[in-house]
RODO-2510 file (C-alpha; in nm, 4 decimals, decimal comma):
residues 347
     n   res          X          Y          Z
     1     x     3,5183    -4,6886     2,8389
     2     x     3,1460    -4,6751     2,7639
     3     x     3,1198    -4,3612     2,9776
     4     x     3,3989    -4,1932     2,7799
     5     x     3,2339    -4,2861     2,4506
     6     x     2,8984    -4,1546     2,5752
     7     x     3,0531    -3,8230     2,6824
     8     x     3,2343    -3,7911     2,3488
     9     x     2,9140    -3,8563     2,1553
    10     x     2,7285    -3,6025     2,3685
    11     x     2,9950    -3,3372     2,3058
    12     x     2,9763    -3,4128     1,9327
    13     x     2,5966    -3,3867     1,9437
    14     x     2,6109    -3,0441     2,1130
    15     x     2,8720    -2,9282     1,8617
    16     x     2,6503    -3,0345     1,5713
    17     x     2,3567    -2,8468     1,7223
    18     x     2,5728    -2,5373     1,7665
    19     x     2,6866    -2,5598     1,4055
    20     x     2,3226    -2,5824     1,2939
    21     x     2,2451    -2,2600     1,4805
    22     x     2,5477    -2,0888     1,3262
    23     x     2,4559    -2,2116     0,9790
    24     x     2,0976    -2,0961     1,0287
    25     x     2,2274    -1,7531     1,1285
    26     x     2,4628    -1,7505     0,8327
    27     x     2,1807    -1,8373     0,5955
    28     x     1,9868    -1,5469     0,7428
    29     x     2,2668    -1,2967     0,7150
    30     x     2,6084    -1,4472     0,7933
    31     x     2,9026    -1,2109     0,8011
    32     x     2,7609    -0,8945     0,6526
    33     x     2,9517    -0,6998     0,3887
    34     x     2,8895    -0,3262     0,4001
    35     x     2,8260    -0,1308     0,0784
    36     x     3,1308     0,0470    -0,0632
    37     x     2,9559     0,3836    -0,0254
    38     x     2,9542     0,3599     0,3559
    39     x     3,1982     0,6102     0,5048
    40     x     3,5518     0,4932     0,5767
    41     x     3,5977     0,6231     0,9288
    42     x     3,8459     0,6121     1,2181
    43     x     3,5344     0,6428     1,4402
    44     x     3,6222     0,9798     1,5892
    45     x     3,2717     1,1271     1,5963
    46     x     3,3860     1,4885     1,6293
    47     x     3,5959     1,4568     1,3127
    48     x     3,3189     1,2681     1,1331
    49     x     3,0671     1,5383     1,2260
    50     x     3,2924     1,8159     1,0985
    51     x     3,3458     1,6259     0,7745
    52     x     2,9709     1,5649     0,7331
    53     x     2,8852     1,9295     0,8001
    54     x     3,1439     2,0454     0,5456
    55     x     2,9774     1,8243     0,2837
    56     x     2,6214     1,9224     0,3871
    57     x     2,5429     1,5699     0,5040
    58     x     2,4113     1,4075     0,8193
    59     x     2,5732     1,1214     1,0085
    60     x     2,3809     0,7943     1,0275
    61     x     2,5029     0,5414     1,2854
    62     x     2,4257     0,1878     1,1681
    63     x     2,4406    -0,0742     1,4455
    64     x     2,4433    -0,4338     1,3195
    65     x     2,5484    -0,7832     1,4181
    66     x     2,6645    -1,0734     1,2036
    67     x     2,4002    -1,3385     1,1477
    68     x     2,1228    -1,0782     1,1757
    69     x     1,8597    -1,1527     0,9080
    70     x     1,7069    -0,8060     0,9422
    71     x     2,0453    -0,6413     0,8806
    72     x     2,0872    -0,8664     0,5802
    73     x     1,7450    -0,7630     0,4533
    74     x     1,8290    -0,3956     0,5010
    75     x     2,1445    -0,4334     0,2908
    76     x     1,9943    -0,6579     0,0222
    77     x     1,6487    -0,5044    -0,0123
    78     x     1,6729    -0,1401     0,0939
    79     x     2,0328    -0,0648     0,0023
    80     x     2,0020    -0,2299    -0,3377
    81     x     1,7328     0,0112    -0,4587
    82     x     1,8917     0,2825    -0,6667
    83     x     1,6604     0,5578    -0,5415
    84     x     1,7387     0,4836    -0,1767
    85     x     2,1105     0,4390    -0,2454
    86     x     2,1365     0,7670    -0,4359
    87     x     1,9579     0,9578    -0,1626
    88     x     2,1769     0,7989     0,1030
    89     x     2,4939     0,8878    -0,0865
    90     x     2,3825     1,2486    -0,1278
    91     x     2,2596     1,3085     0,2225
    92     x     2,4326     1,0793     0,4713
    93     x     2,7681     0,9546     0,5947
    94     x     2,6875     0,6049     0,7226
    95     x     2,9118     0,4781     1,0038
    96     x     2,8948     0,1017     1,0536
    97     x     2,9151    -0,0232     1,4146
    98     x     2,9099    -0,3862     1,5302
    99     x     2,7041    -0,3994     1,8494
   100     x     2,9362    -0,6755     1,9780
   101     x     3,2542    -0,5252     1,8290
   102     x     3,5771    -0,4174     1,9984
   103     x     3,6889    -0,1331     1,7711
   104     x     3,7500     0,1940     1,9530
   105     x     3,5100     0,4837     1,9014
   106     x     3,5669     0,8368     2,0332
   107     x     3,2478     1,0125     2,1388
   108     x     3,1714     1,3824     2,1022
   109     x     3,2819     1,4323     2,4626
   110     x     3,6196     1,2783     2,3839
   111     x     3,5532     0,9593     2,5808
   112     x     3,6608     0,6317     2,4219
   113     x     3,4378     0,3262     2,4057
   114     x     3,4487    -0,0102     2,2386
   115     x     3,1711    -0,0640     1,9841
   116     x     2,9789    -0,2867     2,2235
   117     x     3,0169    -0,0337     2,5067
   118     x     2,8955     0,2444     2,2787
   119     x     2,6013     0,0309     2,1627
   120     x     2,5079    -0,0186     2,5270
   121     x     2,5423     0,3548     2,5918
   122     x     2,3107     0,4254     2,2967
   123     x     2,0602     0,1682     2,4306
   124     x     2,0691    -0,0500     2,1191
   125     x     1,8256    -0,3404     2,1689
   126     x     1,7541    -0,4463     1,8110
   127     x     1,9605    -0,4754     1,4966
   128     x     1,9638    -0,2986     1,2695
   129     x     1,9371     0,0218     1,4703
   130     x     1,9863     0,3408     1,2692
   131     x     2,0467     0,6720     1,4463
   132     x     2,0586     0,9938     1,2427
   133     x     2,2505     1,2808     1,4030
   134     x     2,1860     1,6485     1,3351
   135     x     2,4471     1,9123     1,2588
   136     x     2,5316     1,9419     1,6291
   137     x     2,5662     1,5672     1,6847
   138     x     2,2323     1,5309     1,8635
   139     x     1,9925     1,2475     1,7816
   140     x     1,7569     1,3668     1,5082
   141     x     1,5850     1,0405     1,4227
   142     x     1,6070     0,6774     1,5318
   143     x     1,4914     0,3484     1,3791
   144     x     1,4940     0,0575     1,6247
   145     x     1,4840    -0,2395     1,3886
   146     x     1,4085    -0,3102     1,0253
   147     x     1,1828    -0,0935     0,8085
   148     x     1,0718    -0,2161     0,4667
   149     x     1,1894    -0,0077     0,1666
   150     x     0,8665     0,1936     0,1430
   151     x     0,8740     0,2866     0,5122
   152     x     1,2469     0,3554     0,4962
   153     x     1,1853     0,5856     0,1987
   154     x     0,9170     0,7614     0,4023
   155     x     1,1796     0,8298     0,6709
   156     x     1,4131     0,9791     0,4084
   157     x     1,1217     1,1896     0,2776
   158     x     1,0502     1,3097     0,6284
   159     x     1,4124     1,3969     0,7032
   160     x     1,4454     1,5840     0,3740
   161     x     1,1657     1,8226     0,4716
   162     x     1,3144     2,1418     0,6102
   163     x     1,0031     2,1915     0,8214
   164     x     0,9944     1,8371     0,9596
   165     x     1,0407     1,9682     1,3141
   166     x     0,6897     2,1141     1,2860
   167     x     0,5390     1,7787     1,1969
   168     x     0,5923     1,4550     1,3879
   169     x     0,6860     1,1476     1,1881
   170     x     0,3743     0,9777     1,3241
   171     x     0,1553     1,2383     1,1537
   172     x     0,3719     1,2426     0,8426
   173     x     0,3598     0,8622     0,8133
   174     x    -0,0167     0,8652     0,8662
   175     x    -0,0589     1,1113     0,5792
   176     x     0,1707     0,9056     0,3563
   177     x    -0,0283     0,5905     0,4336
   178     x    -0,3570     0,7578     0,3504
   179     x    -0,2167     0,8803     0,0199
   180     x    -0,0803     0,5368    -0,0760
   181     x    -0,3825     0,3245     0,0134
   182     x    -0,3799    -0,0119    -0,1597
   183     x    -0,5719    -0,3355    -0,1690
   184     x    -0,4569    -0,4190     0,1838
   185     x    -0,7129    -0,4502     0,4595
   186     x    -0,8502    -0,1028     0,5348
   187     x    -1,0038    -0,2097     0,8669
   188     x    -0,8154    -0,3122     1,1779
   189     x    -0,7991    -0,6831     1,2552
   190     x    -0,9972    -0,7728     1,5656
   191     x    -0,9026    -1,0639     1,7914
   192     x    -1,1210    -1,2307     2,0529
   193     x    -0,8391    -1,2137     2,3072
   194     x    -0,8112    -0,8340     2,2846
   195     x    -0,9330    -0,6431     2,5893
   196     x    -1,2089    -0,3926     2,5146
   197     x    -1,1510    -0,0882     2,7321
   198     x    -1,0947     0,2841     2,7034
   199     x    -0,9156     0,3101     3,0401
   200     x    -0,5627     0,1745     3,0085
   201     x    -0,4543     0,3021     3,3494
   202     x    -0,7355     0,1147     3,5226
   203     x    -0,6635    -0,1977     3,3162
   204     x    -0,2982    -0,1990     3,4239
   205     x    -0,4113    -0,1677     3,7842
   206     x    -0,6586    -0,4570     3,7672
   207     x    -0,4891    -0,7100     3,5414
   208     x    -0,2502    -0,9675     3,6854
   209     x    -0,0627    -0,9982     3,3557
   210     x     0,1767    -0,7691     3,1697
   211     x    -0,0077    -0,5386     2,9295
   212     x     0,0643    -0,5131     2,5585
   213     x    -0,0543    -0,1960     2,3875
   214     x    -0,0632    -0,2848     2,0178
   215     x    -0,0488     0,0207     1,7908
   216     x    -0,1918    -0,0522     1,4440
   217     x    -0,3698     0,1052     1,1493
   218     x    -0,5646     0,0023     0,8420
   219     x    -0,3910    -0,0427     0,5056
   220     x    -0,0949    -0,1957     0,6887
   221     x     0,0683    -0,4954     0,5218
   222     x     0,2800    -0,5839     0,8247
   223     x    -0,0317    -0,5710     1,0462
   224     x    -0,1978    -0,8121     0,8027
   225     x     0,0957    -1,0514     0,8413
   226     x     0,0923    -1,0224     1,2201
   227     x    -0,2728    -1,1288     1,2422
   228     x    -0,2952    -1,3573     0,9395
   229     x     0,0237    -1,5514     1,0107
   230     x     0,2008    -1,4993     1,3436
   231     x    -0,1085    -1,4778     1,5662
   232     x    -0,2324    -1,8004     1,4021
   233     x     0,0725    -2,0009     1,5088
   234     x    -0,0135    -2,2143     1,8117
   235     x     0,3147    -2,1658     2,0088
   236     x     0,2945    -1,7892     1,9688
   237     x    -0,0791    -1,7833     2,0409
   238     x    -0,0173    -1,9702     2,3669
   239     x     0,2437    -1,7136     2,4685
   240     x    -0,0042    -1,4321     2,4003
   241     x    -0,2302    -1,5812     2,6694
   242     x     0,0248    -1,4665     2,9265
   243     x    -0,0580    -1,1037     2,8433
   244     x    -0,3487    -0,8624     2,8502
   245     x    -0,3648    -0,6967     2,5087
   246     x    -0,5237    -0,3707     2,3961
   247     x    -0,5320    -0,2541     2,0363
   248     x    -0,4889     0,1155     1,9529
   249     x    -0,5859     0,2568     1,6138
   250     x    -0,3331     0,5334     1,5518
   251     x    -0,5842     0,7144     1,3262
   252     x    -0,8745     0,7104     1,5714
   253     x    -1,0184     1,0207     1,7377
   254     x    -1,1869     0,8065     2,0032
   255     x    -1,0870     0,9085     2,3548
   256     x    -0,8940     0,6862     2,5952
   257     x    -0,7279     0,7219     2,9326
   258     x    -0,3592     0,6546     2,8801
   259     x    -0,1490     0,4303     3,1093
   260     x    -0,0332     0,7363     3,3059
   261     x    -0,3866     0,8706     3,3462
   262     x    -0,4173     1,1352     3,0753
   263     x    -0,7325     1,1677     2,8662
   264     x    -0,6719     1,2057     2,4923
   265     x    -0,7584     1,0596     2,1549
   266     x    -0,5930     0,7394     2,0376
   267     x    -0,4391     0,9384     1,7529
   268     x    -0,2844     1,1887     1,9949
   269     x    -0,1606     0,9076     2,2191
   270     x     0,0166     0,7442     1,9232
   271     x     0,1667     1,0761     1,8221
   272     x     0,2831     1,1511     2,1747
   273     x     0,4511     0,8081     2,1923
   274     x     0,6148     0,8832     1,8560
   275     x     0,4788     0,5761     1,6804
   276     x     0,6890     0,5533     1,3630
   277     x     0,5908     0,2016     1,2585
   278     x     0,2892    -0,0254     1,2708
   279     x     0,2469    -0,2707     1,4273
   280     x     0,4350    -0,1499     1,7361
   281     x     0,4086    -0,3310     2,0691
   282     x     0,4534    -0,1456     2,3996
   283     x     0,4798    -0,3532     2,7183
   284     x     0,3725    -0,2390     3,0648
   285     x     0,3996    -0,4002     3,4075
   286     x     0,0726    -0,4594     3,5895
   287     x     0,0063    -0,3043     3,9265
   288     x    -0,1225     0,0070     4,0986
   289     x     0,1123     0,2800     3,9768
   290     x     0,0539     0,6440     3,8870
   291     x     0,3297     0,7025     3,6332
   292     x     0,3056     0,3957     3,4104
   293     x     0,5812     0,3871     3,1493
   294     x     0,6502     0,1089     2,8975
   295     x     0,9147    -0,1373     3,0155
   296     x     0,9941    -0,2422     2,6590
   297     x     0,9081    -0,1378     2,3040
   298     x     0,9067    -0,3367     1,9826
   299     x     0,8874    -0,0769     1,7060
   300     x     0,9934    -0,2451     1,3823
   301     x     0,9400    -0,5521     1,1667
   302     x     0,9810    -0,8894     1,3437
   303     x     0,9433    -1,2458     1,2205
   304     x     0,7956    -1,5228     1,4342
   305     x     1,1095    -1,6320     1,6200
   306     x     1,1959    -1,2821     1,7400
   307     x     0,8337    -1,1982     1,8204
   308     x     0,8125    -1,5094     2,0401
   309     x     1,1432    -1,4137     2,1997
   310     x     1,0151    -1,0653     2,2856
   311     x     0,7126    -1,2224     2,4555
   312     x     0,9390    -1,4606     2,6511
   313     x     1,1681    -1,1734     2,7477
   314     x     0,8779    -0,9919     2,9145
   315     x     0,6724    -1,2828     3,0522
   316     x     0,9780    -1,4399     3,2168
   317     x     1,0756    -1,0990     3,3630
   318     x     1,4225    -1,1529     3,2120
   319     x     1,4273    -0,7815     3,1276
   320     x     1,4855    -0,7138     3,4985
   321     x     1,8159    -0,9027     3,5089
   322     x     1,9260    -0,8906     3,1436
   323     x     1,8977    -0,5368     3,0074
   324     x     2,0441    -0,6315     2,6670
   325     x     1,7703    -0,7967     2,4653
   326     x     2,0092    -0,9377     2,2038
   327     x     2,1921    -1,1422     2,4681
   328     x     1,8591    -1,2905     2,5678
   329     x     1,7932    -1,3735     2,2010
   330     x     2,1254    -1,5570     2,1742
   331     x     2,0680    -1,7495     2,4952
   332     x     1,7189    -1,8558     2,3880
   333     x     1,8492    -1,9785     2,0505
   334     x     2,1209    -2,1813     2,2239
   335     x     1,8734    -2,3340     2,4697
   336     x     1,6400    -2,4313     2,1848
   337     x     1,9296    -2,5910     1,9964
   338     x     2,0326    -2,7912     2,3029
   339     x     1,6781    -2,9328     2,3118
   340     x     1,7038    -3,0321     1,9455
   341     x     1,4697    -2,7586     1,8269
   342     x     1,5659    -2,6130     1,4893
   343     x     1,6290    -2,2403     1,5088
   344     x     1,5062    -2,0530     1,2020
   345     x     1,5482    -1,6796     1,2458
   346     x     1,3435    -1,5961     0,9370
   347     x     1,0244    -1,7911     1,0021
***
């Protein structure tokens, strides 16, 4: 009898913990309600493209998941600003896709996928992910994660330029940042645990830890938060010790040797890697390789929980067996809850 009672209490305890995780997710986003100006679509991309072209618009694929605080922030902060909303209405047909959903979507090739299968095909790792398609249905621009309203507006500015193909967004964003300098820190934040080297290829070869290449710039509010808040949290700081970290100033003309052995300026390296957001974190495996490519990229705004989760995803080598980062996020949240650790997605 005592054993039955104990098991029942344990089941109840686990259920309560699960509910706490769900409530935390709901507080950070819950079931998201799309704006009424999103396109009502049967998710036949060929038909949607024809419709968009006839109305001189572009298609924007919006991948989300319920309980996603960044999706919630996109809807409440970005898509509540009249300037952004008006520009979106004029220029884009937004198609909403649940990255875990089961609705059927017909691709341009005529193949049918569920939403989650299509999200996997499009290599969606973060939510929100926004993919803008050109008039032919090819990817024109991609945002892997949340951009604050000012950076999102910069993307719309960039896409509205008829000559944008002649100018990378990295260069465009750099020019915008220089124009809009504020009271934010104009110098890069330096950390004692950063590696000081100009030869990234040699560093990857010699280090016994995964390498983080941290792309940053001055006058960057999100960089200020990364160093002033997240890097000062002891649990996250301890996780950083599992990595070798190099900082790259995306505005610097100083020469480096890139992970794959090319010699170029830091500015050119950032442009070649299409850095659209700062801070961006690129992860590389250590070892003696010639063609070193990043194994994972974090290229948008993250709060502490998700930043820690990215570090765990790489340091545990989970990326080798679990290619979908969001599944790893869910599993980590559940494991924390089972240990009685409160899961706050927006801390």
